[in-house]
C-alpha positions as CSV (number, residue, x, y, z in Angstrom):
1,M,0.0,0.0,0.0
2,Q,1.3,3.2,-1.2
3,Q,0.0,6.8,0.5
4,T,1.3,10.5,-0.2
5,V,1.1,12.0,3.7
6,H,-0.6,15.6,3.5
7,T,-1.7,15.8,7.6
8,V,-0.2,15.4,11.0
9,E,-2.8,12.7,11.5
10,E,-1.6,10.5,8.4
11,L,2.2,11.0,10.1
12,H,0.8,9.9,13.3
13,E,-0.5,6.9,11.7
14,L,2.6,6.3,10.0
15,V,4.5,6.1,13.1
16,E,2.3,3.8,14.8
17,V,2.3,1.4,11.5
18,V,6.0,1.6,11.6
19,T,6.7,1.3,15.5
20,K,4.8,-2.0,15.4
21,A,7.1,-3.4,12.5
22,G,10.3,-2.7,14.5
23,E,11.9,-1.3,11.6
24,F,11.9,0.6,8.7
25,A,13.9,1.8,5.0
26,F,13.6,6.1,5.0
27,D,15.2,7.7,2.1
28,I,15.6,11.6,1.2
29,E,15.2,14.3,-1.9
30,S,17.4,17.0,-1.0
31,R,18.0,20.1,-2.8
32,G,20.5,23.1,-3.2
33,V,20.1,26.9,-2.1
34,I,22.7,29.0,-3.6
35,E,21.8,32.4,-1.8
36,R,21.3,30.8,1.9
37,H,25.3,30.3,1.8
38,D,27.2,33.1,2.0
39,D,30.4,31.6,1.0
40,I,29.0,29.5,-1.7
41,N,27.2,32.4,-3.2
42,A,30.7,34.4,-3.2
43,L,32.1,31.4,-5.3
44,F,29.6,31.2,-7.4
45,T,29.4,34.9,-8.2
46,K,33.5,35.1,-8.4
47,E,33.4,31.8,-10.9
48,C,30.5,33.9,-13.0
49,K,32.3,37.1,-13.1
50,D,35.5,35.5,-14.0
51,H,34.3,33.1,-16.6
52,I,32.3,36.0,-18.5
53,A,35.4,37.8,-18.3
54,T,37.1,34.8,-20.7
55,L,34.6,35.1,-23.4
56,K,35.3,36.5,-26.8
57,N,31.5,37.1,-27.5
58,P,29.5,37.7,-24.3
59,T,26.2,38.2,-25.8
60,D,23.2,38.1,-23.0
61,S,22.5,34.9,-24.3
62,I,25.6,33.3,-23.6
63,V,26.3,34.8,-20.5
64,A,22.5,33.8,-19.3
65,S,23.7,29.9,-20.7
66,S,27.4,30.0,-19.1
67,T,26.0,31.5,-15.7
68,E,23.3,28.8,-15.5
69,A,25.5,26.0,-16.6
70,I,27.6,27.2,-13.3
71,R,24.5,27.4,-11.3
72,Q,23.6,24.0,-12.0
73,R,26.6,22.6,-10.8
74,Y,26.5,24.4,-7.6
75,L,22.9,23.5,-7.3
76,K,23.9,19.8,-7.7
77,D,27.1,20.1,-5.1
78,L,24.7,21.8,-2.4
79,A,22.1,19.2,-3.1
80,L,24.6,16.1,-2.4
81,D,25.9,18.1,0.9
82,P,24.3,16.8,4.1
83,L,25.4,20.3,6.1
84,R,23.7,22.3,3.5
85,N,21.2,20.7,1.3
86,E,17.4,21.5,1.8
87,V,15.1,18.2,2.3
88,F,12.0,18.4,0.8
89,W,10.8,14.4,0.6
90,I,11.1,11.9,2.8
91,G,10.4,8.4,1.9
92,I,9.3,5.7,4.0
93,A,8.9,2.0,3.7
94,T,8.4,-0.9,5.9
95,Y,6.4,-4.3,5.8
96,G,3.5,-4.0,2.7
97,R,3.5,0.1,3.5
98,S,5.1,2.7,2.0
99,W,4.6,6.5,2.5
100,A,6.0,9.6,0.5
101,I,5.9,12.7,2.8
102,P,6.5,16.2,0.7
103,M,7.8,19.5,2.8
104,G,8.3,22.0,-0.1
105,H,7.8,20.1,-3.6
106,L,7.2,23.9,-5.9
107,L,5.5,22.2,-8.8
108,G,2.1,20.8,-9.4
109,E,0.8,19.2,-12.2
110,I,1.8,20.0,-16.1
111,I,-0.5,22.6,-17.9
112,V,1.1,23.4,-20.4
113,P,4.3,20.6,-21.4
114,E,7.9,22.1,-22.1
115,E,8.7,22.7,-25.4
116,R,12.4,22.1,-26.9
117,G,13.5,22.7,-29.9
118,D,16.6,20.4,-31.2
119,G,18.1,23.2,-33.8
120,T,16.6,22.0,-36.4
121,T,13.6,25.4,-36.6
122,I,14.1,29.0,-36.2
123,P,12.9,29.7,-32.4
124,P,9.4,30.9,-31.5
125,P,9.3,34.6,-30.9
126,G,11.1,35.7,-27.4
127,Y,13.5,32.6,-27.7
128,R,15.2,33.4,-30.8
129,K,19.5,35.0,-30.1
130,V,19.5,38.7,-30.3
131,T,22.1,40.0,-32.8
132,V,24.6,43.0,-32.4
133,S,22.0,45.5,-34.0
134,G,19.5,44.2,-31.6
135,K,16.9,42.4,-33.8
136,E,15.7,38.8,-33.0
137,S,17.8,36.1,-35.3
138,M,15.6,34.2,-37.7
139,A,18.6,31.5,-37.9
140,K,17.4,27.9,-36.5
141,A,19.1,27.6,-33.1
142,K,18.2,25.2,-30.0
143,Y,15.7,26.8,-27.5
144,V,13.3,25.7,-24.7
145,I,9.9,27.0,-23.8
146,P,9.6,25.9,-19.9
147,G,6.1,24.2,-18.9
148,V,3.4,25.6,-17.1
149,Y,2.4,23.8,-14.1
150,S,-0.7,24.0,-11.5
151,E,-0.5,24.7,-8.0
152,P,1.3,22.2,-5.7
153,P,-1.1,20.9,-3.4
154,Q,-1.2,21.6,-0.1
155,Q,2.5,20.4,1.9
156,L,3.3,20.0,6.0
157,S,6.3,21.8,7.1
158,K,9.4,20.6,7.6
159,Y,9.1,21.0,11.2
160,E,5.8,19.6,11.4
161,V,7.0,16.6,9.4
162,F,10.3,15.7,11.6
163,E,8.5,16.1,14.7
164,A,6.0,13.7,14.1
165,L,8.6,11.1,12.6
166,R,11.1,11.8,15.9
167,P,9.5,8.9,17.8
168,I,10.4,6.5,15.2
169,F,13.9,7.9,14.7
170,F,14.9,8.3,18.0
171,S,14.0,5.1,18.9
172,E,15.5,1.5,19.0
173,L,14.3,0.9,15.6
174,T,16.5,-0.4,13.1
175,K,16.8,2.6,10.4
176,V,17.4,1.2,7.1
177,G,19.4,3.1,3.7
178,H,20.5,3.0,0.9
179,N,24.1,4.6,1.8
180,V,22.1,5.7,4.7
181,K,25.1,8.2,6.1
182,F,24.0,10.6,3.5
183,D,19.7,10.6,4.2
184,A,20.7,10.4,8.6
185,R,23.3,13.2,8.1
186,S,21.0,15.1,5.9
187,I,18.0,14.9,8.3
188,K,20.0,15.6,11.2
189,K,19.8,19.4,11.1
190,Y,16.2,19.6,11.7
191,Y,16.8,17.6,15.2
192,G,20.0,19.2,16.2
193,E,21.6,16.1,16.6
194,L,22.2,12.7,14.8
195,P,19.3,10.0,15.4
196,P,20.9,7.1,17.4
197,G,21.0,3.7,15.7
198,P,20.8,0.8,14.9
199,Y,21.4,2.3,11.2
200,V,21.9,-0.8,8.3
201,D,23.3,0.3,4.7
202,T,21.9,-2.2,2.1
203,M,25.3,-0.9,0.1
204,I,27.0,-2.4,2.7
205,L,25.2,-5.4,3.1
206,Q,25.7,-6.3,-0.7
207,H,29.4,-5.8,0.1
208,L,29.5,-8.3,2.7
209,E,27.3,-10.4,0.5
210,D,29.6,-10.0,-2.7
211,E,32.2,-7.5,-2.6
212,N,33.0,-8.4,-6.0
213,S,30.2,-6.5,-7.4
214,Q,30.5,-4.2,-10.2
215,S,28.3,-1.0,-9.0
216,F,26.7,-0.8,-5.7
217,S,24.1,1.6,-7.0
218,L,20.3,1.4,-5.9
219,T,19.6,0.6,-9.7
220,N,22.3,-2.0,-10.3
221,L,21.7,-3.9,-6.7
222,I,18.0,-4.1,-7.4
223,A,19.1,-5.6,-11.0
224,Q,21.3,-8.1,-9.4
225,N,19.2,-9.4,-6.9
226,F,16.2,-9.4,-8.6
227,G,16.5,-11.1,-12.0
228,G,17.5,-8.2,-13.7
229,H,14.5,-5.9,-13.1
230,D,14.9,-2.4,-13.9
231,A,12.7,-0.8,-11.1
232,Y,12.9,2.8,-13.1
233,A,12.2,2.2,-16.6
234,K,8.9,3.5,-16.8
235,E,9.9,7.4,-15.7
236,G,13.9,6.9,-15.2
237,K,15.7,7.9,-12.0
238,L,14.7,11.0,-11.1
239,G,16.8,12.1,-8.1
240,A,18.6,14.3,-9.8
241,V,16.3,16.7,-11.2
242,I,13.0,15.7,-9.0
243,N,13.0,19.1,-7.8
244,T,11.6,19.9,-11.6
245,V,9.2,17.5,-12.2
246,P,5.2,17.1,-11.6
247,F,4.1,16.4,-8.1
248,S,2.7,13.4,-9.1
249,S,6.1,12.1,-10.5
250,A,8.0,13.3,-7.6
251,A,5.9,11.3,-5.2
252,K,5.9,8.2,-7.6
253,Y,10.0,8.2,-7.3
254,V,10.1,8.6,-3.6
255,H,7.6,6.1,-3.1
256,L,9.9,3.9,-5.3
257,D,13.3,4.3,-3.8
258,A,11.7,4.0,-0.3
259,R,9.8,0.5,-1.7
260,W,12.8,-1.0,-3.5
261,T,15.4,-0.2,-0.7
262,W,13.3,-1.8,1.8
263,M,13.0,-4.7,-0.6
264,L,16.6,-5.2,-1.3
265,Y,17.2,-4.7,2.5
266,S,14.7,-7.6,3.0
267,K,16.5,-9.7,0.6
268,L,19.9,-9.5,1.7
269,R,19.2,-9.8,5.2
270,A,17.4,-13.0,4.3
271,K,20.7,-14.4,2.3
272,L,23.2,-13.0,4.9
273,N,21.2,-15.0,7.9
274,M,22.1,-18.1,6.0
275,H,25.6,-17.3,7.1
276,E,26.3,-17.1,10.8
277,E,30.1,-16.6,10.0
278,L,29.7,-13.4,8.8
279,Q,27.3,-12.1,11.8
280,P,30.1,-10.5,13.5
281,A,31.6,-8.7,10.3
282,I,27.9,-7.5,9.5
283,K,27.6,-6.2,13.5
284,Q,30.6,-4.6,13.3
285,D,30.0,-2.1,9.6
286,M,26.7,-1.5,11.2
287,E,27.9,-0.4,14.4
288,V,30.7,1.6,13.0
289,L,28.0,3.5,10.6
290,R,26.8,5.5,13.2
291,V,30.4,6.7,14.3
292,L,31.6,7.8,10.8
293,M,28.4,10.3,10.6
294,L,29.6,11.7,13.4
295,M,33.2,12.1,12.3
296,E,31.8,13.2,8.7
297,D,29.7,15.8,10.4
298,E,32.8,17.2,12.7
299,G,35.3,17.5,9.7
300,I,38.8,18.4,10.3
301,T,39.6,22.1,10.6
302,V,42.2,23.4,7.7
303,N,44.4,26.6,8.6
304,T,42.3,28.4,5.2
305,A,45.2,30.9,5.3
306,S,48.3,28.9,5.6
307,L,46.7,27.2,2.6
308,K,45.7,30.5,0.6
309,L,49.4,31.2,1.4
310,L,50.9,27.7,0.1
311,R,48.8,28.1,-3.2
312,K,50.9,31.6,-4.2
313,E,53.6,29.6,-3.0
314,L,52.9,27.1,-5.7
315,D,52.1,29.4,-8.4
316,N,55.3,30.7,-8.1
317,K,57.1,27.6,-8.2
318,I,55.1,26.7,-11.4
319,R,56.0,30.1,-13.1
320,E,60.2,29.4,-12.1
321,C,60.0,25.8,-13.1
322,L,58.3,26.9,-16.2
323,L,61.1,29.4,-17.1
324,D,63.6,26.3,-16.4
325,I,61.9,24.3,-18.7
326,V,62.0,27.1,-21.6
327,D,65.7,27.2,-21.2
328,N,66.2,23.5,-21.7
329,S,62.9,23.2,-24.5
330,Y,62.2,25.5,-27.3
331,A,59.8,28.7,-27.6
332,G,56.0,27.3,-27.5
333,F,56.9,23.9,-25.5
334,N,54.3,22.9,-23.4
335,P,55.2,20.2,-20.6
336,D,51.2,20.0,-20.6
337,S,51.1,18.3,-23.4
338,N,52.3,14.5,-23.9
339,K,52.4,14.9,-27.6
340,D,54.9,18.0,-27.4
341,K,56.8,16.0,-24.9
342,Q,56.7,13.0,-26.9
343,T,57.9,14.8,-30.3
344,Y,60.4,16.8,-28.3
345,L,62.1,13.7,-26.1
346,F,62.1,10.8,-28.4
347,T,62.4,12.7,-32.0
348,G,65.9,12.3,-33.3
349,K,68.5,15.2,-33.1
350,R,68.8,16.0,-36.2
351,A,64.9,16.7,-36.2
352,G,65.6,18.4,-33.5
353,G,64.6,16.2,-30.9
354,L,66.5,15.2,-27.9
355,G,66.8,11.7,-29.3
356,L,66.1,9.9,-26.3
357,K,65.0,6.1,-26.2
358,P,61.4,5.4,-24.6
359,T,61.3,3.0,-21.6
360,K,57.9,1.9,-22.1
361,K,54.9,2.7,-24.6
362,T,51.3,4.0,-24.4
363,N,48.5,1.1,-24.8
364,K,48.1,3.0,-28.6
365,G,52.0,2.4,-29.3
366,A,53.3,5.8,-28.5
367,P,56.2,6.2,-26.5
368,S,55.0,6.9,-22.6
369,V,55.7,10.0,-20.7
370,D,53.9,9.1,-17.7
371,N,55.9,9.4,-14.4
372,E,57.3,6.1,-14.2
373,A,58.6,6.5,-17.7
374,L,60.0,9.9,-17.2
375,E,62.0,8.6,-13.6
376,K,63.7,6.0,-15.6
377,L,65.3,9.0,-18.0
378,K,65.9,11.9,-15.4
379,D,69.4,11.2,-15.4
380,K,69.4,11.4,-19.3
381,H,68.6,15.2,-19.9
382,P,68.3,18.1,-17.4
383,L,64.6,18.7,-18.9
384,I,63.5,15.1,-16.7
385,P,64.0,16.4,-13.6
386,L,62.3,19.9,-14.5
387,L,59.3,18.1,-15.7
388,L,59.1,15.4,-13.0
389,N,59.1,18.8,-10.7
390,Y,56.9,20.8,-12.5
391,A,54.1,18.0,-12.7
392,E,54.5,17.4,-8.9
393,I,54.2,21.0,-8.0
394,Q,51.1,21.1,-10.6
395,K,49.5,17.8,-9.1
396,M,49.9,19.5,-5.2
397,K,48.2,22.6,-6.4
398,S,44.9,21.0,-8.0
399,T,44.5,18.6,-5.8
400,Y,45.7,19.9,-2.4
401,V,45.2,23.3,-2.6
402,D,42.7,24.3,-5.5
403,G,40.9,21.4,-5.3
404,L,40.5,21.8,-1.2
405,L,39.4,25.1,-1.2
406,P,36.1,24.7,-2.6
407,K,35.4,22.2,-0.2
408,L,35.9,24.2,2.9
409,N,32.7,24.6,4.9
410,N,33.3,27.1,7.8
411,G,37.1,26.8,7.5
412,K,36.7,22.6,8.0
413,L,36.6,19.8,5.2
414,H,34.1,16.8,5.6
415,P,35.3,14.1,3.7
416,S,33.1,11.0,3.6
417,F,34.0,7.5,4.9
418,N,33.3,4.6,2.6
419,L,32.5,1.0,3.7
420,H,31.8,-0.9,0.7
421,R,34.6,0.6,-1.8
422,A,37.6,-1.7,-0.6
423,A,37.7,-5.6,-1.6
424,T,39.3,-5.9,1.8
425,G,36.9,-4.4,4.0
426,R,39.3,-1.6,4.7
427,L,37.8,2.2,5.3
428,S,38.7,4.6,2.2
429,S,37.6,8.0,2.3
430,S,36.5,10.4,-0.2
431,N,35.4,14.1,-1.3
432,P,38.4,14.7,-0.3
433,N,40.7,11.2,-0.3
434,L,42.5,12.3,3.2
435,Q,43.9,8.4,2.8
436,N,46.2,10.1,-0.2
437,I,47.2,13.4,1.6
438,P,51.1,13.0,1.2
439,R,52.9,12.4,4.8
440,D,55.0,15.7,3.4
441,S,54.6,18.5,6.1
442,T,53.7,20.8,4.0
443,I,50.0,19.3,3.4
444,R,49.4,17.6,6.4
445,S,50.7,20.9,8.4
446,L,47.4,22.6,6.7
447,F,45.5,20.5,9.4
448,V,45.2,21.4,12.8
449,P,43.0,21.5,15.5
450,P,40.0,24.4,16.5
451,S,41.2,27.0,19.0
452,G,41.6,25.8,22.5
453,Y,42.1,22.2,21.1
454,T,45.0,19.8,20.8
455,M,45.7,17.3,17.7
456,L,46.0,13.9,18.5
457,V,47.3,11.4,16.4
458,A,47.1,7.2,17.4
459,D,48.3,4.7,15.2
460,Y,49.2,0.7,15.6
461,D,52.6,-0.5,15.8
462,Q,53.3,-2.7,13.3
463,I,49.5,-3.9,12.8
464,E,50.0,-6.3,9.4
465,L,53.0,-8.0,11.0
466,R,51.1,-8.5,14.1
467,V,48.4,-9.9,12.3
468,M,50.2,-12.3,10.1
469,A,51.9,-13.7,13.5
470,M,48.3,-14.4,14.9
471,F,47.3,-15.8,12.2
472,S,50.6,-18.1,11.4
473,Q,51.4,-18.4,15.3
474,D,54.6,-18.5,13.9
475,Q,57.3,-18.8,17.0
476,Q,59.7,-16.8,15.6
477,L,57.3,-13.8,15.1
478,L,55.7,-14.2,18.4
479,R,59.2,-13.9,20.1
480,I,59.8,-11.1,18.4
481,F,56.3,-9.4,19.2
482,R,56.4,-11.0,23.3
483,N,60.0,-9.3,23.7
484,N,59.2,-5.8,21.8
485,E,61.8,-5.9,19.7
486,D,62.2,-4.4,16.4
487,I,60.3,-6.4,14.1
488,H,62.6,-4.9,11.3
489,A,65.6,-5.5,12.9
490,A,65.0,-8.7,13.7
491,T,63.6,-9.8,10.5
492,A,67.4,-8.8,9.1
493,A,69.0,-10.3,11.7
494,A,67.2,-13.4,10.7
495,V,68.0,-13.1,6.9
496,F,71.5,-12.3,6.9
497,K,72.0,-14.8,9.9
498,K,73.6,-12.8,12.5
499,P,73.0,-11.2,16.2
500,V,70.6,-8.2,15.8
501,E,72.9,-6.1,17.4
502,E,75.1,-6.3,14.2
503,V,72.0,-5.2,11.9
504,S,73.1,-2.2,9.9
505,S,70.9,0.5,9.2
506,E,71.0,-0.5,5.6
507,E,70.5,-4.2,6.6
508,R,67.3,-3.0,8.5
509,Q,65.7,-1.1,5.8
510,I,66.1,-4.4,3.8
511,G,64.4,-6.4,6.6
512,K,61.6,-3.8,6.7
513,G,61.0,-4.4,3.2
514,V,60.8,-7.9,3.4
515,N,58.5,-7.8,6.3
516,F,56.4,-5.5,4.0
517,L,56.5,-7.3,0.7
518,T,55.3,-10.6,2.6
519,A,52.0,-8.7,4.4
520,Y,50.8,-6.9,0.9
521,G,52.7,-9.3,-1.8
522,G,55.4,-9.5,-4.1
523,G,58.5,-11.5,-5.2
524,Y,62.2,-11.1,-5.4
525,A,62.1,-8.8,-8.0
526,K,59.7,-6.1,-5.9
527,L,62.2,-6.3,-3.1
528,A,64.9,-5.8,-5.5
529,R,63.3,-2.9,-6.8
530,T,62.2,-1.4,-4.0
531,T,65.3,-1.9,-1.9
532,G,68.2,-1.3,-4.6
533,I,69.3,-4.6,-4.5
534,D,70.6,-6.8,-7.3
535,D,67.7,-10.2,-8.2
536,E,70.2,-12.7,-7.2
537,H,70.5,-11.5,-3.7
538,A,67.1,-10.5,-3.0
539,M,66.3,-14.3,-3.8
540,T,68.9,-15.0,-1.5
541,I,67.3,-12.8,1.4
542,L,63.7,-14.0,0.5
543,D,64.7,-17.8,0.5
544,N,66.6,-16.7,3.8
545,Y,62.9,-15.6,5.3
546,Y,61.1,-18.5,4.3
547,K,63.4,-20.8,6.1
548,S,63.3,-18.6,9.2
549,F,59.9,-18.3,9.4
550,A,59.0,-21.4,8.5
551,E,55.6,-21.5,10.1
552,L,54.4,-18.4,8.3
553,T,55.4,-19.3,5.0
554,R,53.5,-23.3,6.2
555,W,50.2,-20.7,7.0
556,K,50.3,-18.9,3.9
557,Q,50.1,-22.4,1.9
558,L,47.9,-23.9,3.8
559,A,45.5,-20.5,3.5
560,I,45.8,-20.3,-0.4
561,T,45.2,-24.0,-0.5
562,K,42.0,-23.7,1.5
563,A,41.1,-20.7,-0.2
564,A,41.0,-22.6,-3.8
565,R,39.0,-25.1,-2.2
566,V,36.1,-23.0,-0.6
567,G,36.9,-19.7,-2.9
568,Y,37.4,-17.1,-0.3
569,V,39.5,-16.3,2.4
570,T,38.1,-15.0,6.0
571,T,39.3,-12.2,8.3
572,L,39.3,-11.7,12.2
573,T,35.1,-10.9,12.0
574,G,34.5,-13.7,9.3
575,R,34.5,-11.3,6.5
576,R,34.9,-12.7,3.3
577,R,37.4,-12.1,0.2
578,R,35.9,-14.3,-2.8
579,L,39.0,-14.9,-5.2
580,P,37.6,-16.9,-8.5
581,D,41.2,-16.4,-9.8
582,L,42.8,-18.7,-7.5
583,L,41.6,-21.4,-9.9
584,S,42.8,-19.8,-12.9
585,K,44.4,-21.9,-15.4
586,D,46.8,-18.7,-16.1
587,S,49.6,-18.8,-13.7
588,F,50.2,-15.1,-13.8
589,T,46.5,-14.6,-12.9
590,Q,46.6,-17.5,-10.3
591,S,49.9,-16.2,-8.6
592,R,48.3,-12.2,-8.5
593,A,45.0,-14.4,-6.7
594,Q,47.0,-15.7,-4.5
595,R,48.8,-12.6,-3.4
596,Q,45.4,-11.3,-3.2
597,A,44.7,-14.1,-0.8
598,I,47.1,-13.2,1.9
599,N,46.8,-9.8,1.4
600,A,42.8,-10.1,2.1
601,I,43.4,-11.9,5.3
602,I,46.0,-9.4,7.0
603,Q,44.5,-6.5,5.4
604,G,41.2,-7.0,6.2
605,S,41.8,-8.4,9.8
606,A,43.9,-5.0,10.3
607,A,40.7,-3.1,9.2
608,D,38.4,-5.3,11.7
609,I,40.5,-4.0,14.3
610,C,40.6,-0.6,13.4
611,K,37.1,-0.5,13.0
612,Q,36.7,-2.0,16.4
613,A,38.4,0.7,17.8
614,M,36.5,3.3,16.1
615,I,33.7,2.4,17.7
616,D,35.4,1.9,21.1
617,V,37.0,5.6,21.4
618,N,33.3,6.7,20.3
619,K,31.7,5.1,23.1
620,A,35.2,6.3,25.5
621,F,34.6,9.8,24.3
622,V,31.0,10.4,25.3
623,G,30.8,12.8,28.2
624,T,34.0,14.5,27.5
625,N,34.8,17.0,24.7
626,A,37.2,14.9,22.7
627,K,36.0,13.8,19.2
628,M,37.8,11.7,16.4
629,L,38.0,13.6,13.2
630,V,39.8,10.8,10.4
631,Q,40.7,7.6,10.1
632,V,43.4,6.6,7.7
633,H,44.2,3.0,7.5
634,D,45.8,1.8,11.3
635,E,45.6,5.9,12.4
636,L,42.9,8.1,14.2
637,V,43.2,11.5,14.4
638,A,41.6,13.2,17.1
639,V,41.3,16.4,19.1
640,A,40.3,17.4,22.6
641,P,40.6,20.6,24.9
642,E,44.3,21.4,26.0
643,E,44.0,21.0,29.4
644,D,42.4,17.5,28.6
645,E,45.1,16.5,26.6
646,N,46.7,13.7,28.9
647,S,43.8,12.3,29.9
648,A,41.8,12.6,26.2
649,M,45.3,10.7,25.1
650,S,45.2,8.2,27.8
651,T,41.3,7.3,26.9
652,L,42.3,6.9,23.2
653,V,45.0,4.5,23.6
654,T,43.3,2.1,25.9
655,A,40.3,2.3,24.2
656,M,42.6,1.6,21.0
657,G,42.9,-1.7,22.9
658,H,46.9,-0.9,23.8
659,D,48.6,-4.1,25.3
660,R,45.1,-6.1,24.8
661,S,46.3,-9.7,23.3
662,I,44.5,-11.2,20.1
663,M,45.3,-14.5,19.3
664,G,48.7,-14.1,21.4
665,V,50.0,-11.4,20.0
666,T,49.4,-8.0,22.1
667,L,48.7,-5.0,20.1
668,K,50.7,-1.8,20.8
669,V,49.6,1.5,20.1
670,S,51.4,4.9,19.7
671,C,50.0,8.5,20.2
672,H,51.3,12.0,19.9
673,A,50.0,15.5,20.6
674,A,50.7,18.5,18.3
675,T,49.3,21.5,17.0
676,N,49.2,20.1,13.4
677,W,48.6,16.7,12.1
678,S,52.1,16.7,10.5
679,E,53.8,17.3,13.7
680,A,52.0,14.9,15.6
681,K,53.5,12.7,13.0
682,G,57.2,13.5,13.7
683,K,57.2,14.6,10.0
């Protein structure tokens, strides 16, 4: 049964039905309003002004269309920002029922349809381009005559709706959504606080059911789980344009989204309930969801003044680098053009080029000028290091300066944390991707605590290597961790067959390379490449390693054999990584799958530990002014009032499990306090 809600009494009935059901799915529709945000309005106005200044023929129609294109981009970004968007529909579904609740849809039903010209006819009067003489052009052109709509029906206010729905959102009812973080965070501003869990996300359920799914969009997951059915075939996916469609079409779409989210949840839940061993992973992912929402809303403060200063510095460096490039090339050479670089670097000297020999080729057979190819040529001509430096500065500026400034909201970045994008179950972040922020102090120093707070950065010591020890129960590894030995020095001692106290810094570095090689997969060639030793030496070192840590070697072999038999490996919480290529007849493909199998156990289990830490830290911080901001693999970034630094640090380290034993291996957590992210990591 579907119902469009227009009265408070109907909302009360909805609440009664949902409360009895014990769980419900919800989905919001949102839009952006530029004028409500002074900073966004200023950015929009400046971008329009700058763009118009570049136009060669700024007629009224061209200016209007350009401005509208920029405006639509800003509106889309605002609609997708939970901190700034305006919720104007909410759909709710449960067993056999769904409701579409409008809260300010602007259009009624179509009276006169929109008319669009495809460019093959002369537009009607009033919709033609105006010539320089001021007359309307009679040329054929595209045009749009907006439709005429009736007044929309009476709708409840946001206050009325969200207050009436408070009993189900602020309850122990299970709240289901597709990308539920977005929907829950979007309604938070109408309550002043984030509704409590439990939350369930259908994207994450699908990831747990099959992490190799190609897409986690609602449309694709419906097709995948319901025999290829296209739920939106009739009217299409209207989410991006819902503000511009008739009231009845919007209502149908809201019903569809909520109803299909509920049906997808029911289907996936039934599938996953058949696997008891997956329940700990499901429970952990759903618990960490609300923690991620709180972190995303809190955001991380950026020193905006320093960021703008860095932009000027990078602009100066780019200009200096361009001058040096000109001195070492020819007039008109464009370092941003792959064609220019290919031609100049690899054309013979007699033809005016440098005559260099390509080190690799593109898929189309042309000489490659990517970073890897240029690195191999950097000693061949002074221009090559300049090109590498230029590309690095350009990337830093575009990604970490120009890319970050528009994302700031009152001086903070609010990244999204994703639980469904890494096949191993590891957390990822986007918009921006903080996990790609370079450890270079220039960028990390821009991230600071709010005034009066200190930044705390805690991370696990050798978490992947400790996980290897947990699963393999290798006695040598267990001894090293039990005695708090330097794992890299101890590994070097084993492979070089000498006492640990005689290990040189260079040998320790090789030991470190071996440790990470075994954790992340790879052979002697990769060890040689990363440590600078020759292949024969690398083969000897790896052979000594496998003999010294025989139980670890045996565990890996057994894990791969079992995975090939059952089709997957599992992590500490039972999360699966399915690897059909383990049965491939192609040796390269099979070897890659074997490396992925071991990596999935290690990286996935480390992710399990880190996610549990986030849950425990969040609970431990309740009642204090300390807050978690960011998670980057095995590292948690938090802030606390300066006067609470010591107690907050102790709470953080304890909640992360410092000195806690798992399968006979003790976790170790290091924590530092500082005035910025870089300083806290000792960079």
